[in-house]
Backbone as CSV, one residue per row, in Angstrom:
resi,resn,N_x,N_y,N_z,CA_x,CA_y,CA_z,C_x,C_y,C_z
1,PRO,231.313,40.990,142.142,230.468,40.707,141.441,228.503,41.144,141.756
2,PHE,228.971,40.563,143.139,227.827,40.655,144.210,227.292,42.059,144.273
3,PHE,228.279,43.124,144.819,228.187,44.017,144.949,227.053,45.009,143.779
4,ARG,227.809,44.122,142.406,227.132,45.015,141.752,225.797,44.714,141.289
5,MET,225.598,43.167,141.399,224.698,43.289,141.149,222.866,43.655,142.302
6,GLY,223.490,44.115,143.370,222.865,44.805,144.196,222.374,43.882,145.379
7,TRP,223.201,43.093,145.856,222.848,41.902,146.815,222.468,43.078,148.317
8,PHE,223.363,43.666,148.369,224.413,44.556,149.359,224.549,45.653,149.111
9,ASP,224.267,47.164,149.854,224.812,48.322,149.971,226.406,48.758,149.846
10,ASP,227.357,47.838,151.254,228.736,47.712,151.451,228.987,46.743,152.036
11,ILE,230.377,46.839,152.241,230.941,45.889,153.390,231.427,46.277,154.742
12,LEU,230.967,45.727,154.907,230.869,46.564,156.562,232.487,46.693,157.645
13,ARG,232.535,45.358,157.668,234.017,44.566,158.303,234.060,43.016,157.987
14,GLN,235.401,42.837,158.380,235.643,40.962,158.563,235.066,40.677,160.242
15,ILE,234.533,39.564,159.837,233.793,39.282,160.946,234.774,37.712,161.018
16,LYS,235.704,36.659,160.256,236.063,35.479,160.341,237.236,35.767,159.712
17,GLY,238.200,35.011,160.173,239.401,34.781,158.899,240.056,33.703,159.596
18,GLY,240.386,33.497,158.195,241.403,31.578,158.543,241.559,30.882,157.489
19,LYS,242.358,29.948,157.364,242.736,29.152,156.485,241.957,29.008,155.248
20,GLU,240.655,28.699,155.140,240.315,28.155,154.017,239.286,29.883,153.888
21,ALA,238.980,30.050,154.750,237.823,31.586,153.939,237.681,32.329,155.686
22,SER,237.251,34.002,154.864,237.007,34.682,155.353,235.649,35.076,155.211
23,VAL,234.873,35.830,156.306,233.568,35.770,156.750,233.267,37.384,156.580
24,TYR,232.605,37.626,155.424,232.390,39.776,156.164,230.973,40.011,156.343
25,GLN,230.538,41.009,157.171,229.508,41.356,157.446,228.674,42.456,156.165
26,CYS,228.391,42.668,155.707,227.502,43.640,154.587,226.328,43.986,155.101
27,GLN,225.895,45.110,154.412,225.160,46.276,155.000,223.566,45.608,153.820
28,GLY,222.458,45.022,154.286,221.530,44.888,153.626,220.809,45.502,152.925
29,ASN,219.840,45.183,152.257,219.046,46.547,151.050,217.788,45.284,150.854
30,ALA,216.711,46.333,149.973,215.130,45.518,149.768,215.842,43.872,148.963
31,THR,217.128,43.992,148.091,217.285,42.666,147.720,216.673,41.253,148.667
32,THR,217.024,41.514,149.679,216.791,40.319,151.065,216.058,40.607,152.147
33,GLY,215.653,42.191,152.113,214.916,42.417,152.939,215.551,42.643,154.660
34,GLU,216.810,42.097,154.484,217.698,41.924,155.707,218.685,43.077,155.985
35,PRO,218.871,43.629,157.136,219.782,45.075,157.878,221.336,44.366,157.138
36,PHE,221.711,43.129,157.288,222.575,42.393,157.045,223.103,41.259,157.040
37,ILE,223.731,40.635,155.531,224.123,39.762,155.023,225.216,39.333,155.318
38,ALA,226.135,37.973,154.616,227.372,37.693,155.615,227.866,37.360,153.956
39,ALA,228.802,37.646,153.616,229.854,36.892,152.383,231.115,36.026,152.923
40,LYS,230.551,35.378,152.350,232.235,34.073,152.862,232.933,33.563,152.020
41,ILE,234.295,34.324,151.621,235.073,34.482,150.120,236.102,33.411,150.627
42,TYR,235.834,32.621,149.510,237.170,31.591,150.018,238.322,31.832,149.361
43,ARG,239.655,31.501,150.512,240.541,31.239,149.456,241.067,30.401,148.679
44,PRO,242.260,31.247,147.527,242.478,30.427,146.416,243.066,28.931,146.984
45,LYS,244.360,29.283,147.883,244.962,27.606,148.350,243.919,27.047,149.412
46,MET,242.893,26.897,149.646,241.916,26.616,150.691,242.414,25.195,150.839
47,PHE,242.104,24.212,150.029,242.315,22.988,150.266,243.078,22.462,150.462
48,ARG,245.099,23.037,149.803,246.070,22.902,150.181,245.868,22.812,151.645
49,ASN,244.814,23.348,152.291,245.146,23.955,154.064,244.136,22.574,154.407
50,LEU,243.240,21.789,153.744,242.343,20.813,154.267,243.365,19.597,154.015
51,ARG,243.568,18.882,155.394,243.649,17.533,155.567,242.980,16.502,155.030
52,ASN,243.702,15.143,154.154,242.486,14.286,153.769,241.689,14.778,152.865
53,ASP,241.425,15.190,152.125,240.344,15.986,151.492,239.836,14.742,150.309
54,HIS,240.520,13.458,150.020,239.730,12.437,149.497,238.858,12.530,150.038
55,VAL,238.969,12.101,151.729,238.649,11.420,152.677,236.839,12.072,152.084
56,TYR,236.507,12.930,152.158,235.588,13.595,152.370,235.110,13.428,150.592
57,ARG,235.812,13.415,149.395,235.580,13.838,148.042,234.993,12.117,147.666
58,VAL,236.031,11.607,148.044,235.422,9.846,147.230,234.372,10.009,147.085
59,GLY,233.705,9.367,145.931,232.737,8.923,145.518,231.344,9.801,145.655
60,ARG,231.734,11.451,145.680,231.003,12.334,145.344,231.205,12.892,143.960
61,LYS,230.022,13.815,143.070,230.263,13.801,142.034,231.372,15.216,142.275
62,MET,232.124,15.387,141.089,232.018,17.075,141.543,231.378,17.907,140.623
63,LEU,231.050,19.129,140.927,230.514,20.370,140.868,231.080,21.550,140.198
64,ASP,230.784,21.871,139.029,231.185,23.378,138.484,230.713,24.508,139.396
65,SER,231.393,24.988,138.993,231.149,27.024,139.745,229.407,27.360,139.331
66,GLN,228.748,26.532,138.547,227.375,26.775,138.647,226.355,25.431,138.958
67,GLY,227.470,24.804,139.673,226.324,23.464,140.473,226.086,22.597,139.292
68,GLU,226.888,22.354,138.273,226.505,21.190,137.033,227.308,20.188,137.321
69,VAL,227.350,18.987,137.157,228.149,18.058,137.380,229.303,18.013,136.274
70,ILE,230.811,18.015,136.588,231.831,18.196,135.398,231.467,16.644,134.522
71,LYS,231.657,16.888,133.710,231.935,15.494,132.535,232.827,15.536,131.583
72,LYS,233.340,16.849,131.418,234.194,16.616,130.265,235.606,15.779,131.143
73,GLN,236.144,15.226,129.753,237.167,13.694,129.874,238.315,14.862,130.814
74,ARG,238.696,16.185,129.805,239.738,16.833,130.380,239.946,17.981,131.746
75,ASP,238.632,18.107,131.563,238.639,18.085,133.348,238.524,17.532,134.470
76,LEU,238.412,16.425,134.531,237.831,15.374,135.574,240.058,14.966,135.181
77,LYS,240.449,14.685,134.015,242.014,14.300,134.062,242.898,16.093,135.290
78,ALA,242.656,16.775,134.413,242.855,17.575,135.519,242.546,17.933,137.141
79,ILE,241.614,17.228,137.071,241.681,17.342,138.763,242.139,15.892,139.314
80,HIS,242.284,14.793,138.358,242.708,13.836,138.595,244.582,14.171,139.542
81,ASN,245.051,14.724,137.815,246.366,14.894,138.103,246.879,16.269,138.771
82,ARG,245.970,16.645,139.435,246.216,18.318,140.339,247.035,19.040,139.729
83,THR,246.728,19.938,138.582,246.910,20.158,137.550,246.485,21.702,138.534
84,ALA,246.790,23.330,138.517,246.608,24.385,138.567,244.798,24.654,138.324
85,PHE,244.725,24.412,137.094,243.228,24.232,136.536,242.774,23.354,137.401
86,GLY,243.172,21.583,137.971,242.485,21.782,138.396,241.609,21.117,139.456
87,ASP,243.191,21.922,140.361,242.691,22.186,141.649,241.871,23.751,141.749
88,ALA,241.645,24.385,140.665,240.374,25.249,140.346,239.034,24.766,140.356
89,LEU,239.107,23.801,139.723,237.524,23.067,139.916,237.453,22.096,140.911
90,ILE,238.344,21.467,141.693,238.069,21.197,142.853,237.798,22.136,143.833
91,ARG,238.429,23.392,144.244,237.992,24.570,144.625,236.737,24.297,144.596
92,ASP,236.386,25.014,142.737,234.340,25.638,143.303,233.895,24.233,143.292
93,SER,234.204,22.750,142.768,233.370,21.998,143.426,233.062,22.023,145.227
94,TRP,234.041,22.214,146.025,233.892,22.395,147.370,232.491,23.199,147.636
95,ILE,232.702,24.673,147.286,231.748,25.674,147.358,230.636,25.092,147.024
96,GLU,230.584,24.626,145.966,229.320,23.981,145.714,228.533,23.265,146.207
97,HIS,229.454,22.361,146.617,228.494,21.493,147.656,228.408,22.070,148.746
98,GLU,228.953,23.151,149.207,228.536,23.641,150.380,226.849,24.251,150.397
99,TYR,226.433,25.111,149.223,225.567,26.077,148.671,224.841,25.038,147.928
100,GLN,224.953,23.590,147.758,223.761,23.059,147.153,222.960,22.542,148.694
101,ALA,224.267,22.008,149.805,223.716,21.282,150.738,222.740,22.587,151.580
102,LEU,223.208,23.685,151.917,222.464,24.879,152.217,220.929,24.872,151.985
103,LEU,221.121,24.984,150.661,220.140,25.124,149.825,218.776,23.790,150.312
104,ARG,219.344,22.570,150.605,218.390,21.685,150.921,218.691,21.779,151.985
105,LEU,218.876,21.591,152.722,218.753,22.184,154.488,218.239,23.354,154.843
106,HIS,218.275,24.408,153.947,216.538,25.385,154.392,215.763,25.343,153.607
107,ALA,215.841,24.341,152.691,214.202,24.073,152.713,213.675,23.242,153.575
108,ALA,214.621,22.541,153.839,213.905,21.685,155.115,213.858,22.062,156.382
109,GLY,213.697,23.329,156.478,213.921,24.009,157.423,215.007,24.053,158.811
110,ALA,216.326,23.857,158.467,217.062,23.533,159.655,218.016,25.196,159.630
111,PRO,218.401,24.847,161.077,218.737,26.060,161.864,220.068,26.869,161.180
112,ILE,220.166,26.860,159.593,221.433,27.641,159.290,220.928,28.682,158.653
113,PRO,222.176,29.355,157.951,222.013,30.555,157.450,221.363,30.201,156.268
114,GLU,220.685,31.237,155.749,219.844,31.092,154.443,221.089,31.361,153.575
115,PRO,220.911,30.589,152.596,221.929,30.805,151.541,220.906,31.488,150.436
116,TYR,221.545,32.765,149.540,221.089,33.874,148.541,222.204,33.695,147.102
117,ALA,222.783,33.246,147.575,223.653,33.170,145.956,224.894,32.453,146.306
118,SER,226.005,32.090,145.457,227.043,31.771,144.979,227.650,31.874,143.309
119,GLY,229.425,32.194,143.723,230.051,32.465,142.763,231.062,32.985,143.240
120,ASN,232.094,33.294,141.979,233.103,33.665,142.322,233.832,33.344,143.292
121,VAL,234.265,31.944,143.794,234.989,31.677,144.806,233.873,32.234,146.042
122,ALA,233.135,32.655,145.922,232.198,33.573,147.043,230.675,32.694,147.474
123,ILE,229.719,32.827,148.694,228.452,33.009,148.919,228.013,33.598,149.712
124,LEU,227.065,33.899,149.575,226.055,34.836,150.400,224.979,34.487,151.241
125,ILE,225.191,34.274,152.445,224.704,33.199,152.933,223.734,34.648,154.253
126,GLY,222.978,34.146,155.269,221.990,35.233,156.332,223.297,35.405,157.461
127,TYR,223.379,36.529,157.927,224.242,36.986,158.842,223.600,36.518,160.090
128,VAL,224.277,36.276,161.159,223.555,35.888,162.382,224.644,36.947,163.371
129,GLY,224.274,37.878,164.337,224.484,38.784,165.104,223.834,39.888,165.237
130,GLY,224.432,40.815,165.959,224.182,42.077,166.329,224.605,42.892,165.188
131,ALA,224.128,44.510,165.899,224.778,45.259,164.297,226.281,45.486,164.285
132,ASP,226.753,44.987,165.594,228.413,46.012,165.641,229.349,44.083,166.311
133,PHE,228.910,43.103,166.147,229.617,42.228,166.294,228.881,40.919,165.840
134,PRO,229.416,39.974,165.624,228.742,38.368,165.115,228.305,37.627,166.331
135,ALA,227.170,36.439,166.063,227.265,35.812,167.524,228.721,34.450,167.371
136,PRO,228.916,34.656,168.787,229.917,33.881,168.848,229.458,32.479,168.575
137,THR,230.746,31.413,168.656,230.679,29.901,168.708,230.227,29.365,169.767
138,LEU,229.566,28.262,169.709,228.939,27.474,170.711,230.189,27.335,171.904
139,ASN,231.318,27.259,171.149,232.546,26.559,172.447,232.602,27.537,173.179
140,THR,232.596,28.678,172.740,232.963,30.221,173.871,231.675,30.388,175.005
141,ILE,230.795,29.456,174.748,229.669,29.963,175.675,229.541,28.703,176.851
142,SER,229.460,29.110,178.385,229.058,28.082,178.953,227.505,28.159,179.474
143,LEU,226.831,26.934,179.500,225.485,27.051,179.472,224.841,26.595,180.866
144,GLU,223.279,27.418,181.156,222.549,26.825,181.941,222.452,24.995,181.964
145,PRO,222.158,24.593,182.967,221.500,23.077,182.303,220.824,22.877,181.978
146,LYS,219.289,23.498,182.184,218.207,23.545,181.723,218.818,23.855,179.655
147,GLU,219.623,25.199,179.761,219.556,25.206,178.394,220.486,24.784,177.691
148,ALA,221.748,23.953,178.465,222.571,22.807,177.682,221.857,21.939,177.423
149,ARG,220.814,20.516,178.159,219.968,20.118,177.453,219.372,20.599,176.470
150,ARG,218.229,21.211,176.156,217.377,21.790,175.314,218.362,22.067,173.471
151,LEU,219.945,22.630,174.034,220.593,22.717,172.677,221.468,21.608,172.380
152,TYR,221.808,20.691,173.022,222.147,19.090,172.907,220.983,18.819,172.377
153,ASP,219.514,18.336,172.487,218.070,18.144,171.619,217.965,18.721,170.551
154,GLU,218.292,19.579,170.179,218.695,20.564,168.855,219.954,19.997,168.043
155,CYS,220.965,20.065,169.124,221.755,19.728,168.482,221.953,18.233,167.384
156,LEU,221.301,16.952,168.110,221.026,15.664,167.984,220.044,15.668,166.901
157,ALA,219.237,16.672,166.945,217.617,16.832,165.931,218.463,17.449,164.589
158,MET,219.117,18.614,164.708,220.084,19.153,163.602,220.730,17.599,162.630
159,ILE,221.947,16.626,163.232,222.298,15.357,163.753,221.161,14.619,162.394
160,ASP,220.184,14.214,163.152,218.953,13.469,162.435,218.627,14.508,161.026
161,LEU,218.004,14.922,161.512,217.660,15.943,160.271,218.797,15.375,158.746
162,MET,219.403,15.936,158.841,220.887,16.270,158.083,221.023,14.035,157.495
163,LEU,220.508,13.218,158.711,220.730,12.294,158.103,219.888,11.777,157.183
164,GLY,218.353,12.221,157.606,217.087,11.509,157.025,217.118,12.485,155.512
165,LEU,218.248,13.464,155.302,218.251,14.058,154.433,219.261,13.280,153.059
166,ASP,220.217,12.461,153.699,221.391,11.808,152.952,222.429,12.751,153.038
167,LEU,222.343,13.232,154.479,223.598,14.381,154.301,224.588,13.750,155.976
168,ILE,225.947,14.181,155.663,226.712,14.109,157.116,227.473,15.366,157.128
169,HIS,227.139,16.607,157.673,228.502,17.674,158.197,229.857,17.563,157.764
170,GLY,230.443,16.107,158.296,231.934,16.097,158.220,232.744,16.843,159.573
171,ASP,232.272,18.002,159.554,232.973,18.554,160.629,231.865,19.151,162.114
172,PHE,231.142,18.322,162.421,230.100,19.044,163.506,230.537,19.146,164.793
173,SER,230.957,20.142,164.805,231.065,20.787,166.469,230.961,21.740,167.037
174,ALA,231.325,22.180,168.236,231.035,23.428,169.061,231.955,24.520,167.740
175,TYR,232.377,24.402,167.444,232.947,25.129,166.920,232.575,25.416,165.414
176,ASN,231.758,25.006,164.992,230.937,25.491,164.068,229.206,25.207,164.164
177,ILE,229.073,25.921,165.345,227.427,26.373,166.041,227.822,27.891,166.342
178,LEU,226.633,28.086,165.596,227.098,30.121,166.315,225.524,29.740,167.238
179,TYR,226.308,31.067,168.301,224.553,30.783,169.631,224.136,32.134,169.714
180,TRP,223.008,32.888,168.725,222.830,33.796,169.072,221.087,33.983,169.778
181,GLU,220.910,35.047,171.023,219.800,34.767,171.629,219.227,33.381,171.870
182,GLY,219.691,32.775,172.261,219.454,31.744,172.835,219.129,30.540,171.831
183,ALA,219.572,30.503,170.464,219.399,30.007,169.263,220.567,29.384,168.939
184,ILE,220.857,27.899,168.383,222.092,27.538,168.018,222.010,28.259,165.684
185,THR,223.126,28.057,165.079,222.958,28.177,163.784,224.218,27.117,163.142
186,VAL,223.607,26.196,162.681,225.207,25.254,162.025,225.498,26.056,160.846
187,ILE,226.960,26.156,160.679,227.766,26.735,159.718,228.588,25.455,159.093
188,ASP,229.311,26.252,158.210,230.528,25.579,157.573,230.388,24.141,156.775
189,PHE,229.876,23.306,155.464,229.873,22.523,155.105,230.276,22.119,154.043
190,PRO,231.532,22.481,153.855,231.978,22.120,152.175,232.505,21.133,152.546
191,GLN,232.612,20.249,153.338,233.240,18.718,153.215,232.180,17.497,153.447
192,ILE,231.061,18.571,153.720,229.020,17.400,153.389,229.623,16.248,152.343
193,VAL,228.914,15.104,153.539,229.098,13.742,152.651,228.094,13.350,152.774
194,GLU,228.200,11.986,151.659,226.773,11.430,151.799,226.756,9.879,152.272
195,PRO,226.136,9.714,152.914,226.161,8.298,153.535,226.279,7.116,152.427
196,GLY,225.253,7.007,151.299,225.085,6.201,150.706,226.197,6.059,149.497
197,VAL,226.931,6.672,149.169,228.603,7.407,148.239,229.485,6.913,149.024
198,ASN,230.115,7.606,150.252,231.096,7.780,150.444,231.360,6.385,151.424
199,PRO,232.080,5.505,151.366,232.688,4.536,151.982,233.202,4.957,153.614
200,ASN,233.728,6.086,153.903,233.962,6.586,154.971,232.948,7.283,155.861
201,ALA,231.394,7.184,155.289,230.891,8.072,155.830,230.669,7.628,157.339
202,TYR,230.612,6.754,157.960,230.057,5.940,159.247,231.248,6.457,159.901
203,THR,231.875,6.665,159.780,233.459,6.864,160.921,233.414,8.266,160.651
204,ILE,233.190,8.557,159.929,233.381,10.637,159.981,232.009,10.872,160.979
205,PHE,230.682,9.740,160.811,229.354,10.400,161.074,229.704,10.055,162.829
206,GLN,230.363,9.190,162.917,230.559,8.649,164.669,231.345,9.950,164.959
207,ARG,232.558,10.470,164.298,233.261,11.393,164.593,232.174,12.955,165.141
208,ASP,231.282,13.187,164.147,230.674,14.294,164.196,229.891,14.266,165.881
209,VAL,229.160,13.369,165.917,228.102,13.393,166.704,229.667,13.054,168.305
210,GLN,230.604,11.960,168.013,231.476,12.111,169.265,232.142,13.340,169.675
211,ARG,232.189,14.622,168.593,232.786,15.817,168.890,231.222,16.778,169.669
212,ILE,230.146,16.248,168.905,229.219,17.284,169.745,228.734,17.008,171.073
213,CYS,229.268,15.476,171.578,228.801,15.353,172.669,230.149,15.440,173.644
214,GLU,231.154,15.991,173.409,232.145,15.992,174.309,232.017,17.378,174.290
215,TYR,231.618,18.139,174.031,230.986,19.917,174.496,230.098,19.926,175.599
216,PHE,228.854,19.116,174.746,227.647,18.892,175.642,228.265,17.852,177.030
217,ALA,229.110,17.222,177.640,229.516,16.930,177.807,230.413,18.166,179.380
218,SER,231.014,18.578,178.504,231.688,20.119,179.345,230.511,20.826,179.996
219,GLN,229.208,20.645,179.305,228.275,21.541,180.006,227.415,20.555,180.998
220,GLY,227.819,19.915,180.963,227.238,18.516,182.174,225.991,17.679,181.574
221,ILE,226.230,17.338,180.357,225.250,17.019,179.750,225.702,15.200,179.402
222,GLU,225.664,14.143,180.276,226.034,12.917,180.062,225.532,12.287,178.826
223,SER,226.212,11.280,178.429,225.178,10.799,176.798,226.668,9.467,176.135
224,ASP,226.313,8.683,175.406,226.763,7.679,174.528,226.898,7.927,173.390
225,PRO,227.698,8.640,173.250,228.371,8.924,171.288,227.966,8.049,170.600
226,ALA,228.701,6.713,171.079,228.367,5.522,169.834,227.719,4.769,170.098
227,ALA,226.854,4.747,171.204,225.041,4.436,171.197,224.286,5.497,170.041
228,LEU,225.093,6.964,170.503,224.035,7.641,169.931,224.006,7.552,168.288
229,ALA,225.364,7.063,167.576,225.451,7.396,166.260,225.198,5.784,165.952
230,ARG,225.170,4.644,166.366,225.134,3.558,165.735,223.063,3.533,166.032
231,GLY,222.905,4.164,166.646,221.035,4.181,167.001,220.415,4.779,165.988
232,LEU,221.149,5.918,165.293,220.463,6.858,164.313,221.514,6.468,162.925
233,TRP,222.431,5.974,162.998,222.775,5.190,161.780,222.180,4.562,161.413
234,LEU,221.585,2.969,162.104,220.368,2.148,161.860,219.199,2.330,161.738
235,LYS,218.835,3.797,161.970,217.423,4.230,162.219,216.707,4.726,160.283
236,TYR,218.311,4.893,159.848,217.913,5.446,158.358,218.592,4.077,157.206
237,GLY,218.549,2.910,157.833,219.162,1.233,157.628,220.381,1.476,156.976
238,HIS,221.275,2.375,157.081,222.823,2.447,156.683,223.120,1.211,157.508
239,SER,224.352,0.348,156.922,225.355,-0.848,157.477,226.650,-0.042,158.208
240,VAL,226.822,-0.591,159.208,228.119,-0.385,159.695,229.364,-1.154,159.742
241,ALA,229.282,-1.649,158.686,230.505,-2.967,157.968,231.529,-1.485,158.097
242,PRO,232.547,-2.032,158.395,233.906,-1.186,157.914,234.254,-0.853,156.967
243,PRO,234.155,0.384,156.536,234.560,1.135,155.115,235.939,0.760,154.602
244,VAL,235.883,0.774,153.597,236.489,0.288,152.409,237.404,1.311,151.076
245,LEU,238.665,1.972,151.884,238.943,2.871,151.676,239.451,2.786,150.228
246,GLU,239.121,4.094,149.261,239.177,4.423,147.950,240.771,4.755,147.644
247,THR,241.119,4.815,146.585,242.141,5.796,146.131,242.062,6.337,145.242
248,GLU,242.928,7.613,144.785,242.712,8.543,143.988,242.368,8.431,142.580
249,GLU,243.291,7.191,142.130,243.024,6.246,141.546,241.733,5.591,140.475
250,ASP,241.189,4.875,142.000,240.135,3.939,141.975,239.070,5.511,141.518
251,GLU,238.840,6.748,141.807,237.924,7.388,141.647,237.998,7.991,139.935
252,ALA,239.558,7.959,139.726,239.682,8.946,138.613,239.053,7.844,137.411
253,ASP,239.401,6.923,138.150,239.006,5.073,137.172,237.311,5.610,137.171
254,GLU,236.337,5.761,137.995,235.139,5.611,138.049,234.470,6.633,137.257
255,ASP,235.619,7.895,137.269,234.945,9.023,136.519,235.192,9.070,135.347
256,ASP,236.169,7.985,134.474,236.033,8.038,133.136,235.523,6.807,133.193
257,GLU,235.141,5.858,133.195,233.656,4.814,133.173,232.502,5.798,132.940
258,ARG,231.881,6.449,133.810,230.982,7.333,133.658,230.808,8.308,132.334
259,GLU,232.664,9.027,132.015,232.233,9.469,131.372,232.080,8.913,129.546
260,ASP,232.509,7.821,129.812,232.605,6.491,128.370,230.893,6.512,128.427
261,ASP,230.233,5.967,129.695,229.310,5.530,129.595,228.627,6.995,129.026
């Protein structure tokens, strides 16, 4: 459908494959004004491979394929019962949460691929890399000390920016950061978490900070990830109290109450 709508002129090659999604390099045109764009195509059973998906979903609203909050009781029950239809709705919700996060982050000037469109289990985003090969992920790169310090600061600035927007990446690591011509681009946001909504948010945030600090420690940058996470968390007025985990039943009951209201 995106091809028929004129978003791109051709699909050139697959540039990433995985359990969750495949990414393709596409020939751009005047629609975006870019020589290439990327199409991220989610696999139908992708979230069966995502461990503890409820840890990320708890508390957040379910979105349909148009980005609207799901309110119909039958849809909410299908999600709760994990029927085939319910799993399709969950998949759509994860995709839309990623796309909506990309829109917010792009508007805020974050170093992410530009979001163009979503729908049909896919999103179109900006392509990062050269004509013949995509940008590598940061975990495959060895940095000079001066550049390592600069990119470390940029990664912390990204974490800070996201937290200021009430967003937590949820899988922030060198594996989800592209490196091209000295610049970083953060990718993969379906598991996005909101700190004021998800009771597991601080634990997830601490892990994000820990992972990025571990990579830069391998590049010679020493840090205190626990202190960094706590300082950023408190900066925005969030509590560091231990999380109170909700169950799937708790979430379903809350959805029912909202529908009744």
